[in-house]
C-alpha positions as CSV (number, residue, x, y, z in Angstrom):
1,X,36.2,-108.4,22.9
2,X,35.6,-109.6,19.4
3,X,34.0,-113.0,20.3
4,X,31.8,-113.0,23.4
5,X,32.9,-115.6,26.0
6,X,29.7,-117.6,25.8
7,X,30.2,-118.1,22.1
8,X,33.8,-119.2,22.7
9,X,32.5,-121.8,25.1
10,X,29.8,-123.0,22.6
11,X,32.4,-123.2,19.9
12,X,34.5,-125.6,22.0
13,X,31.6,-128.0,22.0
14,X,30.2,-127.6,18.4
15,X,33.2,-126.4,16.4
16,X,32.4,-124.3,13.4
17,X,28.8,-125.7,13.0
18,X,26.1,-123.1,12.3
19,X,24.8,-121.0,15.3
20,X,21.6,-118.9,15.5
21,X,22.5,-115.8,17.4
22,X,20.6,-112.7,18.6
23,X,22.2,-109.5,17.4
24,X,21.7,-105.8,16.9
25,X,22.3,-103.1,14.3
26,X,22.6,-99.7,16.0
27,X,22.1,-96.8,13.6
28,X,23.2,-93.7,15.4
29,X,22.2,-90.4,13.8
30,X,22.9,-86.8,14.6
31,X,22.0,-83.5,13.0
32,X,24.2,-82.5,10.1
33,X,27.2,-80.5,10.9
34,X,26.9,-78.7,7.5
35,X,25.0,-75.4,7.8
36,X,23.1,-76.0,4.6
37,X,19.3,-76.1,4.8
38,X,19.4,-79.3,2.7
39,X,22.1,-81.0,4.7
40,X,21.2,-84.7,5.5
41,X,21.6,-86.2,9.0
42,X,24.9,-87.9,9.7
43,X,25.3,-91.6,10.6
44,X,28.0,-93.1,12.8
45,X,29.9,-95.8,11.0
46,X,32.7,-98.2,11.8
47,X,35.1,-99.7,9.4
48,X,35.3,-103.4,10.4
49,X,38.8,-104.7,11.0
50,X,37.9,-108.3,9.8
51,X,36.7,-107.4,6.3
52,X,37.2,-103.6,5.8
53,X,33.5,-102.9,5.3
54,X,31.9,-99.7,6.6
55,X,28.8,-100.6,8.7
56,X,26.7,-99.2,11.5
57,X,27.7,-100.6,14.9
58,X,26.6,-104.2,15.2
59,X,26.9,-106.7,18.0
60,X,25.8,-109.9,19.7
61,X,23.4,-109.8,22.7
62,X,24.9,-111.4,25.8
63,X,22.7,-114.1,27.4
64,X,19.7,-112.4,29.1
65,X,20.6,-109.0,27.7
66,X,17.8,-107.0,26.0
67,X,18.6,-105.7,22.4
68,X,18.3,-102.0,23.4
69,X,20.9,-102.5,26.2
70,X,23.2,-104.3,23.7
71,X,22.9,-101.5,21.2
72,X,23.9,-98.8,23.8
73,X,26.7,-101.0,25.1
74,X,28.1,-101.8,21.7
75,X,28.1,-98.2,20.5
76,X,30.0,-97.1,23.6
77,X,32.5,-100.0,23.4
78,X,33.2,-99.6,19.7
79,X,33.1,-95.8,19.3
80,X,33.2,-94.2,22.8
81,X,29.9,-92.5,22.0
82,X,27.1,-92.4,24.6
83,X,23.7,-92.9,22.9
84,X,20.1,-93.5,23.6
85,X,17.7,-95.7,21.8
86,X,14.8,-93.8,20.1
87,X,13.1,-96.3,17.8
88,X,12.8,-99.8,16.5
89,X,13.5,-100.0,12.8
90,X,13.0,-103.6,12.1
91,X,13.8,-107.2,12.9
92,X,15.1,-109.8,10.5
93,X,17.4,-112.7,9.9
94,X,20.7,-112.1,8.1
95,X,22.0,-114.3,5.4
96,X,24.2,-117.1,6.7
97,X,27.7,-115.9,7.4
98,X,31.0,-117.8,7.4
99,X,33.5,-115.8,9.4
100,X,37.3,-115.8,8.6
101,X,38.0,-118.4,11.2
102,X,35.4,-120.8,9.7
103,X,32.6,-120.2,12.3
104,X,29.2,-120.3,10.7
105,X,26.3,-118.2,12.0
106,X,23.0,-116.6,11.1
107,X,21.9,-113.6,13.1
108,X,18.4,-112.5,14.2
109,X,19.2,-108.8,14.0
110,X,17.1,-106.1,15.8
111,X,17.8,-102.8,14.0
112,X,17.4,-99.7,16.3
113,X,17.8,-96.0,15.7
114,X,19.8,-94.2,18.3
115,X,20.8,-90.6,19.0
116,X,24.3,-89.6,20.1
117,X,24.3,-87.8,23.5
118,X,26.7,-84.9,23.6
119,X,29.2,-83.7,21.1
120,X,32.1,-86.2,21.6
121,X,34.0,-87.3,18.6
122,X,34.0,-91.1,18.0
123,X,37.2,-93.1,18.7
124,X,38.2,-96.6,17.8
125,X,37.2,-98.3,21.0
126,X,38.3,-101.9,20.4
127,X,40.0,-104.2,17.9
128,X,36.8,-104.9,16.0
129,X,37.1,-101.6,14.1
130,X,39.9,-100.0,12.1
131,X,38.2,-96.6,11.8
132,X,35.1,-94.8,13.0
133,X,33.4,-91.6,11.9
134,X,30.4,-89.6,11.0
135,X,29.1,-89.5,7.4
136,X,26.2,-87.7,5.8
137,X,23.6,-90.4,4.9
138,X,23.7,-89.1,1.3
139,X,27.5,-89.8,1.0
140,X,28.3,-92.8,3.2
141,X,30.7,-95.6,2.3
142,X,28.3,-98.5,3.2
143,X,28.0,-100.9,0.3
144,X,25.6,-103.7,1.5
145,X,22.1,-102.8,0.2
146,X,20.3,-104.2,3.3
147,X,22.5,-101.9,5.6
148,X,21.9,-98.9,3.3
149,X,18.1,-99.7,3.6
150,X,18.3,-99.8,7.4
151,X,20.1,-96.4,7.5
152,X,17.6,-94.9,5.1
153,X,14.8,-96.2,7.3
154,X,16.5,-94.6,10.3
155,X,16.6,-91.2,8.6
156,X,13.0,-91.5,7.4
157,X,11.7,-92.6,10.8
158,X,13.6,-89.8,12.5
159,X,12.0,-87.2,10.1
160,X,8.5,-88.6,10.2
161,X,8.0,-91.1,13.0
162,X,4.2,-91.0,12.9
163,X,4.1,-92.7,9.5
164,X,6.9,-95.3,10.0
165,X,6.2,-99.0,10.2
166,X,9.1,-101.2,11.3
167,X,10.2,-103.8,8.6
168,X,10.1,-107.5,9.3
169,X,13.2,-108.7,7.4
170,X,15.9,-107.0,5.4
171,X,17.6,-109.7,3.5
172,X,17.0,-110.1,-0.2
173,X,14.0,-112.3,-0.9
174,X,14.6,-115.1,-3.5
């Protein structure tokens, strides 16, 4: 479901006016499938059907739903992959977004690192994504700098969790 029902209901009342919404960015990592000693971990990405951008799985928390539950649910819905949450990477507000239909929103995104459970290959699970796949973090098609930073944080936190401090904010400071 591309737009959660509670947002459809809100939009009937407020139109395209700005909404402040809780969201997640789920960075799912797995060990490299390359046998090289220097192989980087792989990240699960989706190619968004609305704008063609490759991103980690993202989603909106349902009313009363904890972000870690949202992350696991969204990964399963969008890619068919079962995953578990391993770490908090950061929390921050996104830049304001104007969606293709004119809806305006800003998201308070909770970025989490997840691990894929099992060896299942991802599948396009809904109409939010055009493609899904695993990419080495060193050769991924993600273009937005703040998403690349979150993915880099996930890889760093996974490698050295004892020295990692979650970020507070990812957007570019003016």
